[in-house]
C-alpha positions as CSV (number, residue, x, y, z in Angstrom):
1,T,-0.1,0.1,-0.1
2,D,0.8,4.2,-0.6
3,R,0.8,4.2,3.3
4,A,3.6,1.1,3.6
5,I,5.5,2.3,1.1
6,V,6.2,5.8,2.5
7,Y,6.5,3.8,6.2
8,R,9.4,2.1,4.7
9,E,11.0,5.0,3.1
10,S,10.6,7.1,6.3
11,L,12.1,4.7,8.4
12,G,14.5,3.7,5.8
13,Y,13.6,-0.1,5.2
14,D,14.7,-1.9,2.4
15,H,11.7,-2.6,0.1
16,F,13.1,-6.0,-0.7
17,Q,13.8,-7.2,2.6
18,V,10.5,-6.7,4.0
19,G,8.0,-10.1,4.3
20,L,4.3,-10.0,4.0
21,S,1.9,-11.7,6.2
22,V,-1.5,-12.3,6.3
23,G,-3.4,-11.9,9.9
24,I,-7.0,-13.6,10.4
25,Q,-8.8,-12.4,13.4
26,K,-11.9,-11.9,14.8
27,M,-13.2,-8.2,14.4
28,V,-14.9,-6.1,17.0
29,R,-18.0,-4.6,16.7
30,S,-16.8,-1.5,17.1
31,D,-19.2,-0.2,13.9
32,L,-22.1,-0.7,16.4
33,G,-20.1,1.1,19.2
34,S,-17.4,3.1,19.4
35,S,-13.7,3.6,19.3
36,G,-10.4,6.0,18.8
37,V,-7.0,6.5,19.8
38,A,-5.5,7.2,24.0
39,F,-2.5,8.3,24.4
40,S,-0.3,8.2,28.1
41,L,0.7,11.6,28.5
42,D,-0.8,14.7,27.1
43,T,0.1,14.8,23.4
44,E,1.2,18.6,23.4
45,S,2.7,19.5,26.9
46,G,4.0,15.9,27.5
47,F,2.5,16.0,31.0
48,K,3.3,12.6,32.4
49,D,0.2,12.1,34.6
50,V,-2.8,12.2,32.7
51,V,-4.3,9.9,29.3
52,L,-5.9,11.4,26.7
53,I,-8.3,9.8,25.1
54,N,-10.6,10.7,21.5
55,G,-13.1,9.1,20.5
56,S,-16.0,8.1,18.2
57,Y,-18.9,6.0,16.9
58,G,-18.1,3.3,14.5
59,L,-14.8,2.1,13.4
60,G,-11.5,3.9,14.4
61,E,-10.1,4.8,10.8
62,M,-12.2,8.1,11.2
63,V,-10.3,9.2,13.9
64,V,-7.0,8.2,13.0
65,Q,-7.8,9.9,9.4
66,G,-8.9,13.0,11.1
67,A,-11.9,12.7,9.1
68,V,-14.3,13.6,12.1
69,S,-13.8,15.7,15.0
70,P,-13.9,13.7,17.8
71,D,-15.4,13.1,21.7
72,E,-11.9,14.3,24.3
73,W,-11.8,12.9,27.8
74,I,-8.5,14.1,29.8
75,V,-8.1,11.6,32.8
76,F,-5.6,12.0,36.1
77,K,-3.7,9.3,36.4
78,P,-2.5,9.2,40.2
79,T,-5.8,9.5,41.8
80,L,-7.3,7.2,38.8
81,A,-4.8,4.8,40.8
82,E,-5.9,5.2,44.0
83,G,-9.8,4.6,42.9
84,Y,-11.1,7.5,41.8
85,S,-13.6,8.7,39.3
86,S,-10.5,11.4,37.8
87,I,-11.3,12.6,34.7
88,I,-10.4,16.3,34.9
89,E,-12.3,17.6,31.4
90,K,-14.3,16.8,28.7
91,K,-15.2,17.8,25.3
92,L,-18.0,16.6,22.8
93,G,-17.1,16.4,19.9
94,N,-18.9,16.6,15.8
95,K,-19.1,13.4,14.9
96,D,-20.7,13.7,11.9
97,R,-19.7,10.5,10.5
98,K,-18.9,7.0,11.0
99,M,-17.3,3.9,9.7
100,V,-19.2,0.8,9.7
101,Y,-19.1,-2.5,7.6
102,G,-20.7,-3.3,4.0
103,V,-22.6,-5.9,2.9
104,E,-21.8,-5.2,-0.7
105,P,-18.7,-7.7,-2.3
106,G,-15.8,-5.3,-3.0
107,K,-16.9,-2.5,-0.4
108,P,-15.9,-4.0,3.1
109,T,-16.9,-1.2,4.7
110,L,-19.1,2.4,4.4
111,T,-18.8,5.9,5.4
112,I,-22.7,6.8,6.4
113,P,-24.3,10.4,8.5
114,V,-24.4,10.2,12.6
115,E,-28.2,10.9,13.5
116,R,-28.3,14.4,15.3
117,A,-29.4,12.8,18.9
118,Q,-26.2,10.8,19.6
119,R,-23.7,13.9,17.7
120,N,-24.9,15.5,20.6
121,R,-24.1,12.9,23.2
122,F,-20.8,11.0,23.8
123,C,-19.7,8.0,22.0
124,M,-18.8,6.9,25.6
125,S,-19.9,6.5,29.2
126,D,-18.0,8.4,31.7
127,E,-17.3,5.0,33.1
128,Q,-16.2,3.3,30.2
129,A,-13.6,6.2,29.2
130,L,-12.3,4.8,32.6
131,D,-12.1,1.9,31.6
132,V,-10.1,3.2,28.2
133,A,-7.7,5.1,30.9
134,R,-6.9,2.6,33.3
135,S,-6.1,0.1,30.6
136,V,-3.6,2.9,28.8
137,A,-1.9,3.4,32.2
138,A,-1.3,-0.4,32.5
139,I,0.0,-1.0,29.3
140,E,2.5,2.3,29.7
141,K,3.6,0.7,33.3
142,Y,4.0,-2.8,31.9
143,Y,6.1,-1.3,28.9
144,S,8.3,1.0,31.4
145,D,8.8,-2.0,34.0
146,K,10.0,-3.9,30.9
147,K,12.3,-1.3,29.6
148,G,14.1,0.2,32.9
149,H,12.7,3.8,32.1
150,W,9.5,5.7,31.4
151,C,7.6,4.5,28.0
152,P,4.7,6.3,27.2
153,M,2.3,4.3,25.0
154,D,-0.1,5.2,21.9
155,V,-3.0,3.2,22.2
156,E,-5.9,2.2,20.1
157,W,-9.1,0.8,21.2
158,A,-12.6,-0.6,20.6
159,I,-15.7,-1.3,21.9
160,D,-18.1,-3.7,21.0
161,G,-21.6,-2.8,20.4
162,L,-23.1,-5.8,20.9
163,T,-21.0,-7.0,24.0
164,H,-20.0,-3.7,25.3
165,Q,-16.2,-5.3,25.8
166,L,-13.2,-2.8,25.6
167,F,-10.6,-4.0,23.3
168,I,-7.0,-2.6,23.2
169,V,-6.4,-3.4,19.5
170,Q,-2.6,-1.9,19.0
171,A,-0.5,-0.6,21.3
172,R,3.2,1.6,20.6
173,P,6.0,4.0,22.0
174,E,5.4,7.3,21.9
175,T,7.8,8.9,19.4
176,I,7.7,12.5,20.4
177,H,7.9,13.8,23.7
178,S,9.6,10.1,25.0
179,R,12.7,11.3,22.8
180,K,12.9,14.8,23.3
181,A,15.8,16.9,24.8
182,T,15.5,18.0,28.2
183,D,18.2,19.5,28.7
184,R,16.5,23.1,27.3
185,V,13.4,24.6,27.8
186,V,12.1,26.2,24.2
187,E,8.9,29.0,24.1
188,Y,7.7,30.7,21.1
189,K,6.4,34.4,21.6
190,I,3.7,36.1,19.3
191,D,4.0,40.0,19.6
192,K,0.5,40.6,18.6
193,P,-0.6,44.3,17.6
194,G,-3.6,45.9,18.8
195,D,-5.4,45.6,15.4
196,V,-4.8,42.2,14.7
197,T,-8.1,40.1,12.9
198,E,-8.7,36.4,13.8
199,V,-9.8,34.6,11.4
200,T,-10.5,31.3,12.6
201,R,-9.0,28.9,15.8
202,G,-8.9,25.3,16.2
203,I,-6.9,22.8,18.4
204,A,-3.2,23.6,18.5
205,I,-0.8,20.7,17.9
206,G,2.5,21.6,19.2
207,D,3.7,25.2,20.8
208,R,5.4,26.8,17.7
209,V,4.3,29.6,15.6
210,G,4.2,29.9,11.6
211,A,3.4,32.2,9.1
212,G,2.7,32.5,5.3
213,K,0.9,32.3,2.3
214,V,-2.0,30.2,2.5
215,R,-2.2,27.2,0.1
216,I,-6.0,25.6,-0.3
217,L,-5.7,22.1,-1.5
218,F,-8.4,19.6,-1.6
219,S,-6.5,16.9,-3.2
220,L,-3.0,16.6,-4.4
221,D,-3.4,16.8,-8.6
222,G,-6.3,19.6,-7.7
223,R,-9.5,18.0,-8.3
224,G,-12.5,20.5,-6.2
225,G,-9.4,23.0,-4.7
226,D,-8.1,26.1,-6.9
227,T,-4.6,23.9,-6.8
228,D,-2.9,21.6,-6.5
229,G,0.3,20.0,-5.2
230,K,3.0,20.9,-8.0
231,D,2.0,24.8,-6.8
232,F,2.2,23.9,-2.7
233,Q,6.2,26.0,-2.3
234,Q,8.6,26.1,0.7
235,G,6.9,28.0,3.3
236,D,3.2,27.8,2.4
237,I,0.9,27.5,4.9
238,L,-1.1,24.3,3.8
239,V,-5.3,24.5,4.5
240,T,-7.1,21.6,3.7
241,D,-10.0,18.9,5.0
242,M,-7.5,16.3,6.6
243,T,-4.3,14.7,5.9
244,D,-3.6,11.2,5.0
245,P,0.1,9.3,4.8
246,D,0.2,10.7,0.6
247,W,0.7,14.6,2.1
248,E,3.5,13.6,4.1
249,P,6.0,15.1,1.4
250,I,3.6,18.5,1.1
251,M,3.4,18.9,5.0
252,K,7.2,18.4,5.5
253,K,7.5,21.8,3.1
254,A,4.8,23.3,5.6
255,S,5.7,26.4,8.2
256,A,2.1,25.4,9.3
257,I,-1.2,23.0,8.5
258,I,-4.7,23.8,9.4
259,T,-7.6,21.2,8.7
260,N,-11.6,21.5,8.8
261,K,-11.6,18.3,10.7
262,G,-9.3,16.0,13.2
263,G,-8.5,15.8,16.6
264,R,-5.2,15.7,19.0
265,T,-4.8,12.1,17.5
266,C,-5.3,12.1,14.4
267,H,-2.7,12.1,11.1
268,A,-2.2,15.5,10.5
269,A,-1.4,16.4,14.3
270,I,0.7,13.4,14.8
271,V,2.8,13.9,11.6
272,A,3.4,17.9,12.4
273,R,4.6,16.5,16.1
274,E,7.0,14.4,14.3
275,M,8.2,16.9,11.6
276,G,8.0,20.6,14.1
277,V,5.3,21.9,12.4
278,P,2.9,24.1,13.8
279,A,-0.6,22.3,13.1
280,I,-3.8,23.9,14.0
281,V,-6.4,21.1,13.3
282,G,-10.5,20.9,13.7
283,C,-11.4,24.4,12.5
284,G,-14.4,23.1,11.1
285,N,-14.5,25.8,8.2
286,A,-10.7,27.2,7.1
287,T,-10.8,26.5,3.8
288,D,-14.0,28.4,3.8
289,L,-12.7,31.7,5.8
290,L,-9.1,31.3,4.3
291,D,-8.1,32.1,0.4
292,T,-5.3,31.2,-1.9
293,G,-2.4,33.7,-1.5
294,M,-3.9,34.9,1.9
295,E,-0.9,36.1,4.2
296,V,-1.5,34.7,7.8
297,T,0.1,33.8,11.1
298,A,-0.8,30.5,12.6
299,S,-0.5,30.5,16.5
300,C,-0.3,27.6,18.7
301,C,1.8,29.1,21.8
302,E,-1.2,30.6,23.7
303,G,-2.4,27.7,25.4
304,D,-4.4,24.3,24.1
305,T,-6.9,27.2,21.5
306,G,-4.7,27.2,17.8
307,I,-5.4,30.7,16.5
308,V,-5.1,31.9,13.1
309,Y,-4.4,35.6,12.1
310,N,-4.8,37.7,9.3
311,G,-1.2,38.3,8.0
312,I,2.2,38.3,9.2
313,I,2.5,39.0,13.3
314,P,6.1,38.9,14.4
315,Y,7.1,36.6,16.6
316,A,10.3,35.2,18.9
317,K,11.9,31.8,19.5
318,E,13.7,31.8,22.8
319,E,15.3,28.5,24.1
320,T,16.8,28.7,27.8
321,M,19.7,25.7,28.8
322,L,19.0,24.4,32.3
323,A,22.3,23.9,33.5
324,D,22.9,27.6,32.7
325,M,20.7,28.5,35.4
326,P,21.8,29.5,38.7
327,D,20.3,27.0,42.1
328,V,17.8,28.3,44.2
329,K,17.6,27.9,48.1
330,T,14.1,29.2,47.9
331,P,11.3,26.7,46.2
332,I,9.6,28.8,43.4
333,M,6.2,27.6,42.4
334,L,3.8,29.1,39.6
335,N,0.3,30.4,40.0
336,V,-1.2,29.7,36.8
337,A,-4.3,31.8,35.4
338,S,-4.9,30.1,32.4
339,P,-5.4,25.9,33.3
340,D,-4.9,25.6,29.4
341,L,-0.9,26.3,29.9
342,A,-0.6,24.5,33.3
343,F,0.7,20.8,31.6
344,K,2.8,22.7,30.3
345,F,4.0,24.8,32.9
346,A,4.5,21.6,35.0
347,G,7.2,20.6,32.8
348,L,9.3,24.0,33.9
349,P,12.1,23.3,36.6
350,N,11.7,24.6,40.3
């Protein structure tokens, strides 16, 4: 598949030295239930003490692709381990579509609309979300014990709509914060003028800032949009509905990525983190509000919410080496006015 080829290329595997296998397994009936992705840390700040869960109705591919804006739960691990119901935040997603199993030959899956009443409810109960969090925390502990050091995990889960049983269908190590340099603190700061205009907003991925000219793409060959992949220049801002692995060569050129759909665990978000590119996902109607050639600034340095501003706004990158900071005898603590920044500030040295 295209996805397998891109994966081997990015990791430097020889295409002719990789074997193929055929797996046969019982399928979870999450087409009648819900499914999604969970991380054993906060994906933006790297804060260790939470489980971040994204979920939607139907098969999990819709969450992974970023084809829907999913429900989100944040669960605090220390009090969860003590037996408390430790959901500290949850957000209702749009979930306007779901993927189900097909019945016609050659069409193994179908994408169908979700009824409004279902869209206005969370795709699983709080107790089911806590079950997901407990499983993710247990998986993280198992692999951390095996490796002898902290090993945050990226997990895919599914709830069978017939039996209501939770299944963990994939678990792999998280690859961004577990490899991040811990000897420095890097901050981006934006210098907003008083008359700055906000165009749209969504979920901030990372904490960087990007500025440039908008390029709207609906497909790589220009179908349905006013430009195609060949026109995309280094430093342009990619604006699209959602992305998939075929888009990664273009994503590498972008100074920022803005999507209509998706959550913190969708393809655009994961790849943007790996590439160090600021992204704002789940904006809803960015392709309607922005125009190709328009100059904008995408800011992810102001908390959980990413904001797209009209025009090029100055910003600065500040890097502090922890070894250069003087020792102090008095413990330093922070009174944080913005809850969105609490996880990020928790990583600062005392």
